[in-house]
C-alpha positions in Angstrom: 99.4 73.1 99.2 96.0 71.9 99.0 94.6 74.6 101.3 96.3 77.5 99.4 95.3 76.3 96.0 91.7 75.9 97.1 91.9 79.6 98.2 93.1 80.7 94.8 90.2 78.6 93.1 87.9 80.5 95.4 89.4 84.0 94.5 89.2 83.2 90.8 85.7 82.0 91.0 84.7 85.1 92.8 86.4 87.2 90.1 84.2 85.2 87.5 81.0 85.8 89.4 81.9 89.5 89.9 82.3 89.9 86.1 78.9 88.2 85.5 77.0 90.2 88.2 78.4 93.5 87.9 80.0 94.0 84.4 79.0 91.5 81.9 75.6 93.2 81.0 77.3 96.4 79.6 79.5 94.1 77.3 78.9 94.7 73.7 81.1 92.1 71.7 78.7 89.2 72.6 75.2 88.7 74.0 74.8 88.4 77.6 73.5 84.9 77.5 76.6 83.7 75.9 78.7 85.4 78.6 76.5 83.8 81.4 77.3 80.2 79.6 81.0 80.8 79.7 80.9 82.1 83.1 78.8 79.1 84.3 81.3 76.7 82.6 84.0 78.3 84.3 82.5 78.2 87.9 81.4 74.5 87.2 84.9 73.5 86.3 86.4 75.4 89.4 83.9 73.7 91.5 85.1 70.3 90.1 88.7 71.4 91.1 87.6 72.3 94.6 85.8 68.9 94.9 89.2 67.0 94.0 91.3 69.3 96.3 88.9 68.8 99.4 89.2 64.9 99.0 92.2 62.9 100.5 94.7 61.9 98.1 95.8 58.3 98.7 98.9 57.1 97.1 97.1 54.6 94.8 94.9 57.1 93.2 97.3 60.1 93.2 98.0 60.5 89.6 94.3 60.0 88.7 93.2 62.6 91.2 96.2 65.0 90.0 95.1 64.7 86.2 91.3 65.3 86.9 92.2 68.2 89.0 94.5 69.8 86.3 91.6 69.3 83.8 89.0 71.1 85.9 91.4 73.8 87.3 92.9 74.8 83.8 89.3 74.5 82.1 88.1 76.9 84.8 90.9 79.2 84.4 90.7 79.1 80.6 87.1 79.9 80.6 87.4 82.5 83.0 90.1 84.2 80.8 87.9 84.2 77.9 85.1 85.7 79.8 87.1 88.6 80.8 88.6 89.0 77.3 85.0 89.4 76.1 83.5 91.4 78.8 86.5 93.6 79.6 87.7 94.3 83.3 85.1 95.3 85.7 84.9 98.8 87.0 85.9 99.2 90.5 82.9 99.5 93.0 82.1 98.9 96.6 80.2 95.6 95.9 82.9 94.2 93.6 85.3 94.6 96.5 82.9 93.2 99.0 82.5 90.0 96.5 86.3 89.9 96.3 86.6 89.7 100.1 84.1 87.1 100.4 85.6 85.0 97.9 89.0 85.4 99.5 88.8 85.9 103.2 85.5 84.4 103.6 86.2 81.4 101.7 89.6 81.0 103.4 87.9 80.9 106.7 85.6 78.1 105.6 88.4 76.2 104.1 90.4 76.5 107.1 87.7 75.1 109.2 87.7 71.9 107.1 91.4 71.8 107.0 91.4 71.7 110.7 88.7 69.1 110.9 90.6 66.9 108.5 93.6 67.0 110.7 91.3 66.4 113.7 92.4 69.4 115.6 90.5 72.6 116.6 91.3 76.4 116.5 92.5 76.0 120.2 95.3 73.8 119.4 96.2 75.0 116.1 96.4 78.8 116.6 96.9 78.9 120.7 93.4 80.4 121.3 92.6 80.3 124.9 89.5 81.1 127.0 91.4 83.8 128.9 93.1 85.8 126.0 93.1 89.2 127.8 96.8 89.6 127.9 97.2 88.6 124.3 94.4 91.1 123.3 96.0 93.8 125.2 99.5 93.2 123.8 97.8 93.3 120.2 96.1 96.4 121.0 99.2 98.3 122.3 101.4 96.9 119.4 99.0 98.3 116.9 99.0 101.7 118.4 102.8 101.8 118.7 103.1 100.7 115.1 100.6 103.0 113.5 102.7 106.0 113.2 105.7 104.0 112.0 103.5 102.5 109.3 102.1 106.0 108.2 105.9 107.1 108.1 107.1 104.2 106.1 104.2 104.9 103.6 105.4 108.4 103.0 108.9 107.1 102.6 107.4 104.7 99.9 105.6 107.6 98.3 108.6 109.8 98.4 111.0 107.0 96.8 108.5 106.2 94.0 107.9 109.8 93.2 111.6 110.4 93.1 112.5 107.4 90.6 111.5 109.1 87.3 113.9 106.6 85.3 111.8 103.7 86.4 108.6 105.4 85.4 107.0 104.3 88.8 103.9 106.3 90.0 102.4 106.0 93.3 98.9 104.7 93.3 96.3 104.3 95.9 95.2 100.8 96.7 91.9 100.0 94.9 90.1 99.4 98.3 91.1 102.9 99.3 89.9 104.4 96.1 86.7 102.5 96.6 86.2 103.8 100.2 86.6 107.3 98.9 83.8 106.8 96.4 81.8 105.2 99.0 78.9 107.7 100.1 75.9 105.4 101.3 76.0 104.3 104.9 75.3 100.6 103.9 78.3 100.6 101.4 80.4 102.0 104.2 79.2 99.5 106.7 80.1 96.6 104.3 83.4 97.9 103.7 84.0 98.2 107.4 83.1 94.7 108.1 85.3 93.6 105.7 88.2 95.6 106.6 88.1 95.6 110.2 86.6 92.0 110.8 86.9 89.6 108.0 90.2 90.5 106.4 92.4 90.4 109.7 90.8 87.2 110.9 91.2 85.4 107.5 94.8 86.9 106.9 96.1 86.0 110.1 94.9 82.6 109.9 96.4 81.9 106.7 99.6 83.7 106.7 100.6 83.6 110.6 98.4 80.6 111.7 99.1 78.2 108.8 101.9 79.3 106.4 104.4 80.7 108.8 104.4 77.7 111.3 104.3 75.0 108.4 107.5 76.6 106.9 109.1 76.9 110.2 108.1 73.2 111.3 109.9 71.8 108.2 113.3 73.6 109.6 113.4 76.9 108.0 112.3 79.5 110.8 113.9 82.5 109.3 112.6 81.8 105.7 109.1 81.1 107.2 109.3 84.6 108.9 110.3 86.5 105.5 108.1 84.1 103.1 105.0 84.6 105.1 105.6 88.4 105.4 106.5 89.0 101.9 103.5 87.1 100.6 101.3 89.2 102.9 102.5 92.3 101.5 102.6 91.2 97.9 99.0 89.9 98.2 97.8 93.6 98.7 99.3 94.4 95.2 100.3 97.9 95.7 103.9 99.5 95.9 103.1 102.4 98.2 101.9 100.0 100.9 104.3 97.3 100.4 106.9 98.4 102.8 104.7 99.4 105.7 102.8 96.2 105.3 105.9 94.0 105.2 107.0 95.6 108.6 103.5 95.2 109.8 103.7 91.3 108.7 107.0 91.1 110.8 105.5 92.8 113.7 102.3 90.4 113.6 104.7 87.3 113.3 106.5 88.4 116.4 103.3 89.0 118.2 102.4 85.3 117.5 105.8 84.1 118.6 105.7 86.1 121.8 102.2 85.5 123.0 101.6 81.9 121.3 98.0 83.2 120.8 96.8 84.2 117.2 94.3 86.5 118.8 97.3 89.0 119.4 98.0 89.3 115.8 94.4 89.3 114.7 93.5 92.3 117.2 96.8 94.2 116.1 95.8 93.7 112.5 92.1 94.8 113.2 93.0 97.8 115.1 95.6 99.1 112.6 92.8 98.6 109.7 90.3 100.2 112.0 92.2 103.5 112.6 93.3 103.7 109.0 89.7 103.2 107.9 88.6 105.9 110.2 91.3 108.3 108.9 90.2 107.7 105.3 86.5 108.1 106.2 87.6 111.5 107.9 89.7 112.8 105.0 87.1 111.8 102.4 84.3 113.8 104.3 86.4 116.7 104.7 
């Protein structure tokens, strides 16, 4: 719980920083120095929350640590919400997406490293990573190629369902990352998005959802719940109705790969190739 709450704090800190760097200067309600002061206060409070989340919680200091954590956490969240109210939501851009990825997936990888050191273990023991991982990588590649047409088909089914449910007033909307990729024309922008999409996101998301959340729930005696909770959260975190069904099915496949091989590299490889092929297709379609 400390790990996942730390990831959330990093995500929120990244959103505050993104608002300050990419949008707050265009705000007209108050001056930019005032917005910087509010944003700096929010980030300092969130850093304080991270400090207390990173430290061990002995029983005799539990209540004191919890109270201090809540003070810093809610202070940071409140100041961040105030900043957003004054500055308004930032417009979507390539660098906003990159900063969001660094604050989520990048921070998650760093936090997991500290988490493993705290528990005196390494990635080999925790995630089944072995020196010779050729079979796991091969199985991951083949699985991604087999699932790709199924994923595309499920996305079309989702589109059809959402389009033909007028009573619920649901309209299919592309993911923000897809919209951003379509607008990226500079080579550096596309390279940054490629690194985030093909390398950073698969590694961090597999470590969090399949490497930590899934086995944690499973080990406390709920294997089926572990499968569905980790898969549902994986699909929900992408915040898009059109891709929810294919991402849920992909998450189930990735969990099966981890179970079958005992090596998280199988899931990472399949996830990375799936993202890479979708990324290549979007680039091709945006250039034609």
